N, C-alpha and C positions, 0 to 999 in steps of 0.2 A: 504493499499499500504506499502511497505517496502522500505527504503532509504539506500543507501550504499554510504558514503562519505570515499574518501581516499586521502591521500596526503604524499608527499615524505618529510619525514623528513631530514634535512641537506642541503636543496637545496638552502637555502640562501648564506651560507658558498660556496657552490659548484659553484654558479654563479658568485660569486667575483673572483672566480680563471679562470674559463674558458670562451671561447670564445662564445658569444650568439649563433653562429651557432652549437656549441657543445652541450650546454645546449638544445637547440631546437633539437637535435637528440635525446638526453636522453629523454627529455619529450616525444618525440614520441614512444621510446621503451617502456618507462612506460604505454602509453596509449594503445599501441597494447597489451601488458601483461595484464592489467586490464580488458581491453574491451574484450579480447579473453574469459576469465573466466564468464564473465557477461554474454555475449551471450551462452556461454555454457549450463549455469543455466536458461535460458529463460529472461534475464533482457534485459533492455535497458541503453545504457549509455547516459545519458540526457545533460549533461555540461562536457567540459573539458578547463580548464583554467589554463594555466601554468602546475604546478605540481599537480594541486588537480582536482579529477574527482569526478563526483557525478553521479550515475547511481540509477535505478528504476526498483523495480519487483511488476509488477500487473497491469501496464499500459505500451501499450494500451490494453493487454488481463490479466485477473487475471488468478491466479492458485492458487490451495487449499493449496499450500505449498511454496508462496512466500516467508515468513520470513527464513524458512529453506533453500530455493535456494540463497538466498541474504547471508546467514551465510557461506553454503557451497562456495560460490562465492570467499567469503572473505578469508576463509582459504586456499582455493586453489592458491589464487593469493599470499598469504604470501611464498607457498610453491614454486612457480615459481620465487618469487621474491630473493630467495637465489643465482640464476645464474645471476640477473641482479645485485645485488652488488658485485658479484666477476668481473664482466666485468667493473663496474664503477671504483673499486681499481684498477684493474689491467690497465685500460687506464690512469687515472686520479691520483690513490693514496688517492682518497677519502673515507669517510666511509659515508654511506646513510641508511635509514631506513624506512617502510612503516607503517602508522598508518591509521587504518581503524575504522570508527563508524558506527554501522548499528541501524537502528530505524523502528519501526511500527506504524503507525498512519494515521490518515485521511489527504488527502492533497486537494487540490484544481488543476485541471487542466481540460483542454477542451478535452473532446472526440475527436472531430473531428481534433484538431490540432494534437493530439496524434497519430491518424492514419496516418496523414501525415508526422510523424517523427519530429513535429515541437513544443516538450512539452515543459511547463515551468511550474514546479511544484512548489506551494507554501504552507507554513502552518508550524503549530509547530512541525511536527513530521520531516521536513526538518531541522529546526533550531536545535532540538535535536540532531540529526544525526550529525550535523557539530560540536555541543559542544562535543558530545562523540568522534568524531576523534582527536580534539583538545586535548583533554585530555589524549588520548591513549598514551602508551608508544611504541617505535620504535618494530614493531613485534608483536604488539597487535592487537587483533580484540574486540573493546568494544562495548556492545550491550544494548538497552534499555531493560525495564521491559517488555515492550508487547512482543518483538521480543523473550526474554528468555522464556517467558511463553508460546509461540506458538511453540518452538523449543525444549524445556527442554526433552523431551523423545529422540531425535534424535540426539542433539548435547552436548557435555561435556563442562561444566561450572565451574569457579571458582568463588568466591565472590570478588567483588570489592567496595571499600568504594565510598557512595554516594556522587555524584559531586555537587560542590556550581557553578552550570553553569550561565555564563551572561545572564540575561533576564529572569530567572526563580526565582519566589517566593520561591519554596521548593525544596530541595535536589533533583538531579536525581538519581534513583537507576540504577545501571548497573553491568553488567558482562562480564569477560573476555571469549570468546571464546577458548576452547581448542583444541577440535576434533570433528570429525564427524563420526557417525556410517556408519556401512558399506551400501552404496546406494540400494544393492539387497534388504537388509532386510526391511520388510515392517514397517512402525513406531509402535511401541507400542501404543495401545489404550486403554482408560478406566481410571480408578482411581487406582493409585498407591496403593498398599496394598490391594485393594480388588477384588474380584472375584465373579463371579456367573455363575450358571449352564446354560447351553443353554436354551432359554425359547423360545416356542410358534413355535418351527421348527419339530415337531416330526413327521408330516406328510413327510415333505420335506426329512428329514433323513431316513425314511423308504423307500421313491421312490429310493434314491440314494444307500441306501445299496440293496435294491432288484436288481438296475442295475449292480452294480459291482458283486453281487452273480452270475446273469447271464452270465456276461463276464468271470467270472472264470469258471463256469460250463461246458460253450458250447464253450468256446474259440473264442467268437465273440466280436471283438473291439467295443468300443463305443465313440462316442463323444457328450459329454453332456456340456450344456454351462447355468452356474446359472446368470441370469439376476435381477438386482434391482439396485436401486439408491445407493448413497454412504453412507456406513453406515449401511445400512439395515443387514448386518451379513453374507455375501458371505463367506467371508474368515473363519470366526468361523464356518460355517456348513462344507467348507471341510476339517478344522482340526478336528472336531467331527467324520467325516466318516473314516477318517483315523486311528483315535483311535480305531473304531469299525471293523476295518480290520486287525487284528494282523498279519495275513500271507502275508501282502501286503508289497510291495515294493514302496516308496514314492520318485520321483524326482519331483523337482518343479523349477519354476521361474517365475518371476514377469516382467511385461513390465514395461518401464521405461517411464515418459512424457518427459524427457529432456536428455540431454547428446550427445555424439558422438561415434559413433560405436556400437549403441545399436539396429541394425535391427534384430539380432536374440539373443539378449540378453538372453530370458529365457532358450533359449535351450542349450546356451553356460553354464549357470549358473547350468542346469540340466546334462549337461556333467561333468563338473568340480565336482559337487557332488559325482556323481557316481564314478568318478575317485579318489576323495579324493585330488583334486588340492587345495592348499591353495595361497592366493592372494600373499603370499612371496615367493612363490615357483619361481625358474628361469625357464626361456623357456626350456631348456633341461630337467630340473626335471619334470614339468608339462607334457611335451612330453612324458617324459617314464610311467608317471602314467598313462595318456591317453591310452597308446597303451597296457600298462598290464591289464586294466580294460576293453578295447574292444576284446582283444585276450582271456579273460577268458570267454566271452559269446557268441561271434561270430565265425562263423566258419572260419577254417584257410584260405578257399580260398576267404572269404568275407572280412577279417579282414583289409586289407590295403584301401580297398573302403571305408569302413566305417570309418576308422582313419582320411582319407582325409576330409570325410565330418565334422568330428567332430572338427577337425583342423582348418578348415576354418571357423566355427561357433564360435568357441572360439578366433580365431583370431592369432593363432600361426603359425609360419613359416612351413609350410609344408613340409615334408622331400623328398628331390629330386624334387622340384617344379622349374617349368620353370620359366626365368625371363620374358617372352614373356607375353604380357595381354591377359588373357583367355576370351572366349566368356561368355558374362553374361548370355545367355540362357542355355549354356553347364555348368556353374557353378551353377544353380539354378536346373537343370535336377540331377546332381551328388549329390547336397544336399538333395534332395528329396529321389533320392534313396537309399543315404547312411544312413539317419536317419530312413526311412521305415525299413531298415534291421537291423538297431541298436534296435529300439524299439522293433521289431519282436523278436529278439533274447532275449532281456529282458524279454518278457511276456510269452516266452516259458519256462522260469526257474521258475517264478512264478508269481502270479498278480500284476501288474505294473500300479500304478495310476501317470499320468503324468499330473501336475497340473501346468496351465499357467494361471496366475492371472492377471487382467486389462487388457484383449485383447482390449478394446477400446483404449489403446493408442500402440496396436501394429502396425507395419507397413503393408502395402499392401503385401510385400515379405512374411512376417512372416505368415499374414491369410491365405494366398495361401499354404502356406507351410503345417500348420496345415490341413487345409481341404484336403489336397493332402494325408497326413498321413491317415486322419480317412477314405478315399475312399480305399487307397491302402493295409492298414494292414488287413491280414486275417488269420486265424487260430492261433491265439495268444490272450494272455491274458492282453490285454491294456485297460485301460480306460483314454481316452483324457478327462480332466475335465479342463474347461475353466469358468473363472469369469468376468463378464463384466457388465457395465452402458447399459442404453437404447441407449446411444450415437453411440455404435458399429453400429446397425441397420440404424443409419443416414448415416454412411461411408460404410457400407458392408448391405445391405437390404436383400442380398439373403444368409446371412450367414448359411450354413448347410442346405440349401434348396435342396432338390432332393436327399438327402443322407437317405438310409433305416436306417442307424445306428448312426443318428444324432438327438437328441432331446434336449430342453431346458425346463427350469424350472425358472418360476418367483418368486421372493422372494417380499412379501408385507409388509409393516410396521408391526408392532406387533398390536394386539388388544389393546384396553384400559385395559383389564385385565392382559392380559400378559406382558404389559410396567409397570402395578403397580407391578406385580410380581418381574420384573427384578429391579426394584427399591428398593425394600424391600430386595431382596436377596443380593444386592450391599451395602445397609445401616443397613441393621438387623433390629431391634428394636430401631432404632433412634427417638429422641425426636425432631421430626420436624414437626411443624404444618401441618394438612390437607390443610391450605390454601396454604402453599409452596409446599407440593406434588403436588397439583392440577396444580398449576402454571407451576411447571416443566414438568409434563407431558401432559399438553396441548399445551406446546412450543415444546417438542419433536415430539408429535404425531405419537408416535410408531415406531420412529427410534432409535436403540439401541445406536449408534454414539452420536447423537444429545444430548439424555438423559446423557449419561456416560461423555460427553466433559463438560455438564454444571454442573456436580456434582463435577468433576474435578476442573473447575474454581472456583466453591463456595469455595471448600477446600483450593485450593491456595490462595485464596485470605482472608481466614479466616473466611467466613460466615459461614462455618459447621466446627465445632471442635470435635475431639474425646472427648469421657467423659464415663468412666465406661462401656468401652466396646462398646460404641454406639457413637451417632453423636447427637450434639445439635446447633440449629441455634444461632448465635450471633447478637448483634447489627448491624453489617455490611450487615445483609441480608435484604437491602432495597429494592432491586428489583433484577430482572432477565435479564440480557443483552445477548447477543448472543457472544459466546465466537468466537476468531479470527478464530479458528481452522474450526467451524461450518461455520463462515462467508466465509473463503476462499473456501471452498467445493460449495457453494451455488455461490457463485460469478463467481468462475471459470465455473460453468456448465451455467451460463446465458450468458458468455463472448464467449462462443463456438456457440452461434447463430449467424445467419448472421446478419449483420447490420440491415438491415429492422427489422427483427423479434425481435431482441434484444431492439432496440428504442421502438417497439410498445409493448412490455412487459413492458419496464419501465414505458411508459406513463401510461398505464393502471392500474399500482400499485397505482396510485395518487387515484383512484375511491376507492378503499379497496380489501379486499380479494375476494370478489364477485364483479365482474364489468362488464359493458357493453362498449367495444371498441368504438362505436359511440359516446360515452358520450365525449370522448377525442379525435374525429376525426381519429381513427384508423380503417382502414377496417377488418371486421369481420372475413374474410378468412385468414388473415395474423395469427391472434390469433387461429382460426380453425385448421391451420396446425401445431401449438405447441401441439395439445392434444397428439398425439403419442409419443412426447418427455417425457411425464409425469411432464411437469411442470405446465399445467393449465388442466382444465377438463371442459367438453361442459355440461350447466344444461338443462335439459329437458325442462323446463318451465323458463320462465322470467318475472319479476315482472313489468319489464319497457315495455310500449306498443311500438310495432315495435322496439324492439332492442334484439338483441341475447345477452343472458347471460352466462359468463363463470366465474371460479372461481380458484385462485391458489390453487394447491393441497396440499401445504404446507403453512402455515401462515408466516414462515420464510423465504421462496421463495420471497414472496410479500415484506416483510420487508428490504431484502438485494436489491431489484430490487429498492425500493422507496427512499432508503438511497445513492443509487448512483445516482440520479438524484439531480442536483445543484438546491440552494434555487430558484432562480428567474425563473427555468423551472418548479418546484414544484407550485409556486405560481400562474403561467400563467396557468397552467393545473387544478388547483383548481377553477380558476375565469371561464375556460371553461365548467367546468364540472356544474358551478351554472348556465350556460346559457342554459341550458337544455330548450327545448321547451316546451310550455304549456301540461298540462295534464300528463306530466313526473315525476316520483316520483325520487326525490333527491337520491343521492347513499348513501350507507351504513354509511359512515364518518359523513356525514350531519345528517342523520337520529340519527345516536348515538348523536352528540352534542346537536339535539333539544331533546333528552331523557333526557341529562345530565341538561338541563335547567327546565324540568319539574318541578323538586321540588321547586327550587326558585320561579318559577312562582307561583306555590301552596302558598309558605309562602307570596307572595306578594298580591294574591288576596284573601288571609285569612284577611290580616291586612288592605285592601279595603273594607270588609265588604260584598264580592262576593261568597257567599258559593255556589251557583250552578256552578260557573266556577271552584272552588276550589275540587269540587267533581269529575268534569270531568278532571281535572289535575291529581288526586289521582288513578282515574282509568286507566289512561293512564300510570301511575308510575307503578301501579301493573301488567297491560299486558307486559311491557318491562320487568320485572322482571320474569314473568312466561316464558317470552321467552328467559332466560337466560340473558339479558342485563340489570344489574344492575346501575341504574343512580348513578354517584356519588354525595354523599351528601345527598341521600333520607332519610336517618334516621335523619340527623342533622337539615336538612331544612324543609322538607315536615310533616313529623311527628312530631318533635318538634315545629312546628309552630302550628299544630293542639293542641297539648297539651297545648300552651301558650293560645291558644283562648279558650280552656275552663274555664283555671285559670280566664281568664277576663269576663268568663261569656256567651262567644260566643258560639253558635252552628255552627260547621262547615257544 
């Protein structure tokens, strides 16, 4: 979770000069200003005390980019604060400033209370955010290390000296947020300075290339949707396709998960890109550019109609528009008709690829418009290419159904061989141990985004360092944790589930990657309903009598779900799992603990002179190793103990 602390600098002196009611009025204006930006970016204002504001991002619902949202909200609040300071100076002749601290970390908050809007968050992350705010200068946004690491590719920072914060044994590293990248641009991904060729997608690329060729050859528009989990490579595949179509025109936009006025945002971005409209252009200049672009491709008798649709999409004032409130149904019809004519005209000039990314975040109105475009476009060379996660089918299960010119393509995780090839392409001939390579590949499980983010984290933390054209591991490489960027993607996916399904999934995470819902008193049908979501899979056979077995599709999904459970709840669920009925085998975590104890038991039985029991233990250890589970300490405990027995003249 990410915490934002804001405070009004100069408020004490102001309070001495003003009437309490005037102070109260200013505090209310400050709260409205900050709260508006917090809510705009999907956060929640948790506490407002005097001239201090505490807001949280990630509770009650997590988003994959909560740190970025918090920093963007802070920067936007500073922009709006300029007018606030002018009002204060004009009314009272006083100077005030806004100091903001942002920090990311683990906090404690009751989920049920959060759902009711009764949050009380606590933890070190909250304390550090408060200290950052206190050390920020008026007009500054000071962020902590985890926030900076999670947003360094979308937010520009300048370094700030480490803080000697009250209550902290070590200096607190921090940075000053300067500016944010354009919201429409997808955040850069991967490891800075490293690149790799497209890996493991030759078949999918061949299919898309063939579809594009057919669209161009037969003038038959097509709607193609690329489905896949976050980070599997949908956007990369779109980019590779466009590079292989040198004669094609690309216009694209991305659906946003937050903000105001974003209903038709992707089409607005496409129209602005085609017309060459800049964010710095005035409304008059933007309108002139848009008119010129449309008149250059659309027949003269249709130009005004198309211009009206494009203007409404972008949010410009329509020329000669009536002040009367238009009928919503009429507006939608005119949008559909205008955009159909616009894209058809573009496609008659040349093959046009209209790429709309992240349509799982699209509004119902935009989804309707895209499907209408696919249905009405004819005799033109237009390829509508959408990317989406499986969540789209949860809100629009009939997406593309019943249309002869609609198709979908699902992207699966990379194979083990392709994932290893990707890692080798990124790191080159790096001197990284096979153990580290295997741990990274096993954690990523074929997801390019997960693998790249883990490498990025290791490089940022100095666990991997460049040397002689390659990479070498350092002493800091003690373990592989989940980067905040990956954690955020998974947590956001889990939080999109309905409350009952979400809580059930979290309870089942206690059992292990493979689990039996009944072991933690969860209805099996609730988990079965999540199979389509891609979070879990249903096992054909179960090793537990009278229990249906499932497994998390990705080990990291289980880890994130488990980490979201408070410790008391984890403890109770572990106890419930141990109280399974007679004849039922214990869960995998308990079996793993038993396996880890085997070497210790072997050493004990050797010392007690019970060789027949020792042999049984060693056979069990060997069996677990063959199954891919190496009990910790096996070589140190069991094997070494056996050697010591020989030294003492005993035969194990």
